[in-house]
Backbone as a printed PyTorch tensor [residue, N CA C, xyz], in Angstrom:
tensor([[[ 64.0040,  87.5180, 117.0710],
         [ 63.2920,  87.3440, 115.8340],
         [ 62.7000,  85.9420, 115.7870]],

        [[ 61.9330,  85.6350, 116.7770],
         [ 61.2960,  84.3220, 116.8260],
         [ 60.2970,  84.2060, 115.6880]],

        [[ 60.3690,  83.1090, 114.9770],
         [ 59.4970,  82.9180, 113.8300],
         [ 58.1520,  82.3360, 114.1990]],

        [[ 57.1980,  82.5760, 113.3400],
         [ 55.8730,  81.9900, 113.4820],
         [ 55.4850,  81.2270, 112.2160]],

        [[ 56.4020,  81.1370, 111.2560],
         [ 56.0970,  80.5090, 109.9800],
         [ 56.0760,  78.9930, 110.0420]],

        [[ 55.3670,  78.3970, 109.1020],
         [ 55.3300,  76.9500, 108.9800],
         [ 54.2250,  76.2790, 109.7700]],

        [[ 53.4090,  77.0580, 110.4700],
         [ 52.3150,  76.4830, 111.2440],
         [ 50.9910,  76.7790, 110.5690]],

        [[ 50.1260,  75.8040, 110.5910],
         [ 48.8010,  75.9380, 109.9920],
         [ 47.7640,  75.3970, 110.9630]],

        [[ 46.5900,  76.0090, 110.9460],
         [ 45.4990,  75.5820, 111.8170],
         [ 44.9130,  74.2870, 111.2680]],

        [[ 44.9660,  73.2440, 112.0700],
         [ 44.4460,  71.9460, 111.6500],
         [ 43.9570,  71.1980, 112.8810]],

        [[ 42.7770,  70.6590, 112.8050],
         [ 42.2190,  69.8220, 113.8710],
         [ 42.2180,  70.5660, 115.2120]],

        [[ 41.7470,  71.8020, 115.1940],
         [ 41.5780,  72.6480, 116.3820],
         [ 42.8770,  73.0750, 117.0570]],

        [[ 43.9970,  73.0220, 116.3510],
         [ 45.2670,  73.5040, 116.9050],
         [ 46.2410,  73.7770, 115.7680]],

        [[ 47.3140,  74.5200, 116.0930],
         [ 48.3600,  74.7930, 115.1130],
         [ 49.3080,  73.6060, 115.0340]],

        [[ 49.6360,  73.1980, 113.8100],
         [ 50.5780,  72.1010, 113.6010],
         [ 51.6490,  72.5500, 112.6200]],

        [[ 52.9020,  72.1530, 112.8980],
         [ 54.0200,  72.5140, 112.0430],
         [ 54.0390,  71.6210, 110.8200]],

        [[ 54.2520,  72.2210, 109.6300],
         [ 54.2730,  71.4460, 108.3880],
         [ 55.6240,  70.7910, 108.1180]],

        [[ 56.6360,  71.0690, 108.9440],
         [ 57.9800,  70.4620, 108.8690],
         [ 58.7180,  70.7750, 107.5680]],

        [[ 58.3120,  71.8210, 106.8730],
         [ 59.0050,  72.2380, 105.6550],
         [ 60.0660,  73.2670, 106.0330]],

        [[ 61.3180,  72.9660, 105.7060],
         [ 62.4280,  73.8770, 105.9710],
         [ 63.0690,  74.2330, 104.6310]],

        [[ 63.1360,  75.5100, 104.3150],
         [ 63.7100,  75.9620, 103.0490],
         [ 65.2080,  75.6840, 102.9990]],

        [[ 65.7570,  75.6230, 101.7980],
         [ 67.1900,  75.3710, 101.6280],
         [ 68.0480,  76.4110, 102.3420]],

        [[ 67.5760,  77.6540, 102.3690],
         [ 68.3250,  78.7250, 103.0230],
         [ 68.4040,  78.5350, 104.5350]],

        [[ 67.5520,  77.6860, 105.0620],
         [ 67.4690,  77.4850, 106.5120],
         [ 68.0590,  76.1550, 106.9620]],

        [[ 68.8070,  75.4970, 106.1090],
         [ 69.3580,  74.1940, 106.4660],
         [ 70.3970,  74.3170, 107.5750]],

        [[ 70.6200,  73.2080, 108.2450],
         [ 71.5760,  73.1940, 109.3510],
         [ 73.0060,  73.1930, 108.8250]],

        [[ 73.9160,  73.5810, 109.6850],
         [ 75.3330,  73.5920, 109.3600],
         [ 76.1190,  73.2420, 110.6140]],

        [[ 77.1700,  72.4770, 110.4470],
         [ 78.0340,  72.1440, 111.5790],
         [ 78.7590,  73.3680, 112.1190]],

        [[ 78.7430,  74.4530, 111.3590],
         [ 79.4670,  75.6630, 111.7300],
         [ 78.5740,  76.7330, 112.3470]],

        [[ 77.3210,  76.3800, 112.6200],
         [ 76.4030,  77.2930, 113.3030],
         [ 75.8920,  76.5770, 114.5470]],

        [[ 76.2650,  77.1060, 115.6990],
         [ 75.8630,  76.5080, 116.9700],
         [ 74.9280,  77.4440, 117.7100]],

        [[ 74.1050,  76.8720, 118.5830],
         [ 73.2140,  77.6760, 119.4210],
         [ 73.3170,  77.2120, 120.8580]],

        [[ 73.1300,  78.1490, 121.7590],
         [ 73.1300,  77.8530, 123.1830],
         [ 71.7060,  77.5220, 123.6050]],

        [[ 71.5210,  76.3560, 124.2070],
         [ 70.1800,  75.9390, 124.6210],
         [ 69.8380,  76.4960, 125.9940]],

        [[ 68.6030,  76.2980, 126.3940],
         [ 68.1340,  76.7910, 127.6810],
         [ 68.8540,  76.1040, 128.8440]],

        [[ 69.3560,  74.8900, 128.6440],
         [ 70.0800,  74.1850, 129.7060],
         [ 71.5990,  74.3740, 129.5870]],

        [[ 72.0230,  75.4380, 128.9080],
         [ 73.4250,  75.8670, 128.7900],
         [ 74.3060,  74.7930, 128.1350]],

        [[ 73.8290,  74.2220, 127.0640],
         [ 74.6110,  73.2950, 126.2420],
         [ 74.6420,  73.8160, 124.8140]],

        [[ 75.7080,  73.4980, 124.0850],
         [ 75.8320,  73.9160, 122.6920],
         [ 75.3000,  72.8170, 121.7870]],

        [[ 74.4550,  73.2140, 120.8380],
         [ 73.8780,  72.2880, 119.8740],
         [ 74.0130,  72.8690, 118.4740]],

        [[ 73.9550,  72.0080, 117.4860],
         [ 73.8910,  72.4590, 116.1020],
         [ 72.5720,  73.2050, 115.9210]],

        [[ 72.6580,  74.4230, 115.4140],
         [ 71.4540,  75.2410, 115.2510],
         [ 70.5910,  74.6820, 114.1300]],

        [[ 69.3030,  74.6850, 114.3580],
         [ 68.3280,  74.2450, 113.3580],
         [ 66.9850,  74.8840, 113.6820]],

        [[ 66.1540,  75.0200, 112.6770],
         [ 64.8000,  75.5050, 112.9430],
         [ 64.0320,  74.3800, 113.6110]],

        [[ 63.3270,  74.6510, 114.5150],
         [ 62.7710,  75.8100, 115.1680],
         [ 63.7620,  76.2980, 116.2230]],

        [[ 64.3780,  77.4350, 115.9760],
         [ 65.4970,  77.9090, 116.7890],
         [ 65.1550,  78.1160, 118.2630]],

        [[ 64.0100,  78.6960, 118.5470],
         [ 63.7020,  79.0840, 119.9220],
         [ 62.7050,  78.1590, 120.6010]],

        [[ 62.6290,  76.9410, 120.1470],
         [ 61.5990,  76.0380, 120.6570],
         [ 61.7510,  75.7450, 122.1460]],

        [[ 62.9480,  75.7510, 122.6810],
         [ 63.1090,  75.4290, 124.0980],
         [ 63.0600,  76.6460, 125.0220]],

        [[ 63.0690,  77.8590, 124.4760],
         [ 62.9760,  79.0390, 125.3390],
         [ 61.6720,  79.7990, 125.1530]],

        [[ 60.9180,  79.4570, 124.1430],
         [ 59.6690,  80.1610, 123.8540],
         [ 58.5900,  79.7370, 124.8430]],

        [[ 57.7230,  80.6570, 125.1820],
         [ 56.6080,  80.3820, 126.0760],
         [ 55.7210,  79.2930, 125.4820]],

        [[ 55.1790,  78.4640, 126.3220],
         [ 54.2860,  77.3860, 125.8600],
         [ 52.9980,  77.9400, 125.2670]],

        [[ 52.6630,  79.1880, 125.5800],
         [ 51.4420,  79.7830, 125.0540],
         [ 51.6320,  80.3660, 123.6570]],

        [[ 52.8860,  80.4300, 123.1750],
         [ 53.1620,  80.9690, 121.8450],
         [ 53.5510,  79.8500, 120.8930]],

        [[ 53.2460,  80.0360, 119.6340],
         [ 53.6540,  79.0940, 118.6060],
         [ 55.0380,  79.4730, 118.1210]],

        [[ 55.9830,  78.5800, 118.2600],
         [ 57.3540,  78.8290, 117.8250],
         [ 57.5430,  78.1890, 116.4610]],

        [[ 57.7560,  79.0030, 115.4420],
         [ 57.8750,  78.4980, 114.0820],
         [ 59.1760,  78.9040, 113.4220]],

        [[ 59.1910,  78.7880, 112.1130],
         [ 60.3710,  79.1250, 111.3190],
         [ 60.4550,  80.6420, 111.1910]],

        [[ 61.6330,  81.1790, 111.4530],
         [ 61.8630,  82.6140, 111.3480],
         [ 63.0920,  82.8980, 110.5090]],

        [[ 63.5820,  84.1240, 110.5310],
         [ 64.7230,  84.5120, 109.7030],
         [ 66.0840,  84.1210, 110.2680]],

        [[ 66.1460,  83.5400, 111.4430],
         [ 67.4170,  83.2740, 112.1070],
         [ 68.3760,  82.3880, 111.3390]],

        [[ 67.9250,  81.2390, 110.8650],
         [ 68.8160,  80.3070, 110.1740],
         [ 69.2030,  80.8110, 108.7880]],

        [[ 68.2690,  81.4210, 108.0630],
         [ 68.6250,  81.9330, 106.7350],
         [ 69.6340,  83.0720, 106.8590]],

        [[ 69.4580,  83.9410, 107.8500],
         [ 70.4130,  85.0220, 108.0920],
         [ 71.7760,  84.4540, 108.4840]],

        [[ 71.7940,  83.4640, 109.3550],
         [ 73.0550,  82.8560, 109.8020],
         [ 73.7980,  82.1870, 108.6550]],

        [[ 73.0790,  81.4490, 107.8110],
         [ 73.7130,  80.8000, 106.6570],
         [ 74.2730,  81.8210, 105.6790]],

        [[ 73.5340,  82.8940, 105.4360],
         [ 74.0030,  83.9510, 104.5380],
         [ 75.2500,  84.6230, 105.1090]],

        [[ 75.2270,  84.9160, 106.3930],
         [ 76.3710,  85.5400, 107.0470],
         [ 77.5960,  84.6340, 106.9940]],

        [[ 77.3930,  83.3530, 107.1830],
         [ 78.4990,  82.3970, 107.1460],
         [ 79.1140,  82.3110, 105.7500]],

        [[ 78.2820,  82.3560, 104.7120],
         [ 78.7710,  82.2660, 103.3320],
         [ 79.4760,  83.5380, 102.8790]],

        [[ 79.0030,  84.6820, 103.3350],
         [ 79.5010,  85.9570, 102.8360],
         [ 80.6390,  86.5520, 103.6570]],

        [[ 81.0560,  85.8980, 104.7070],
         [ 82.0990,  86.4700, 105.5550],
         [ 83.2720,  85.5040, 105.6860]],

        [[ 84.2610,  85.9270, 106.4140],
         [ 85.4610,  85.1060, 106.5850],
         [ 85.4580,  84.3670, 107.9220]],

        [[ 84.3430,  84.4110, 108.6360],
         [ 84.2820,  83.7230, 109.9260],
         [ 84.2220,  82.2180, 109.7110]],

        [[ 84.7540,  81.4940, 110.6630],
         [ 84.7780,  80.0370, 110.5830],
         [ 83.5190,  79.4230, 111.1760]],

        [[ 82.9990,  80.0490, 112.2330],
         [ 81.8520,  79.4910, 112.9340],
         [ 80.9960,  80.6170, 113.4910]],

        [[ 79.6860,  80.3880, 113.5450],
         [ 78.7630,  81.3380, 114.1570],
         [ 78.2140,  80.7340, 115.4390]],

        [[ 78.1110,  81.5520, 116.4470],
         [ 77.5550,  81.1440, 117.7270],
         [ 76.2930,  81.9710, 117.9620]],

        [[ 75.1610,  81.3160, 118.1570],
         [ 73.8950,  82.0020, 118.3970],
         [ 73.5210,  81.8730, 119.8660]],

        [[ 73.3080,  83.0000, 120.5000],
         [ 72.7920,  83.0220, 121.8640],
         [ 71.4400,  83.6990, 121.7730]],

        [[ 70.4020,  82.9210, 121.8850],
         [ 69.0470,  83.4190, 121.6860],
         [ 68.5310,  84.0650, 122.9630]],

        [[ 67.6520,  85.0300, 122.7970],
         [ 67.0480,  85.6750, 123.9610],
         [ 65.5390,  85.6800, 123.7800]],

        [[ 64.8620,  85.8310, 124.8690],
         [ 63.4120,  85.8120, 124.8610],
         [ 62.8980,  87.1800, 125.2700]],

        [[ 61.9750,  87.7120, 124.5030],
         [ 61.3390,  88.9790, 124.8350],
         [ 59.9060,  88.6710, 125.2220]],

        [[ 59.5390,  89.0540, 126.4170],
         [ 58.1820,  88.7670, 126.8990],
         [ 57.1920,  89.7570, 126.3740]]])
């Protein structure tokens, strides 16, 4: 569910507006696996290091879903392993 939100056409290219909604804020209890097999605190833009350079990687539903799941369940931590669909 790679996002495309938050980008606007400006000066002949897409630029990110850097606006992150409250529902998408980072949490110490949500980690993601990076392309170089290291664990990092998850934050938008979630798939920026695995997305193709030809695609615009923006804000998607990943962080808001993860935060909601963390609040509504009894789990202590969420681990995100992102995948790329060509």
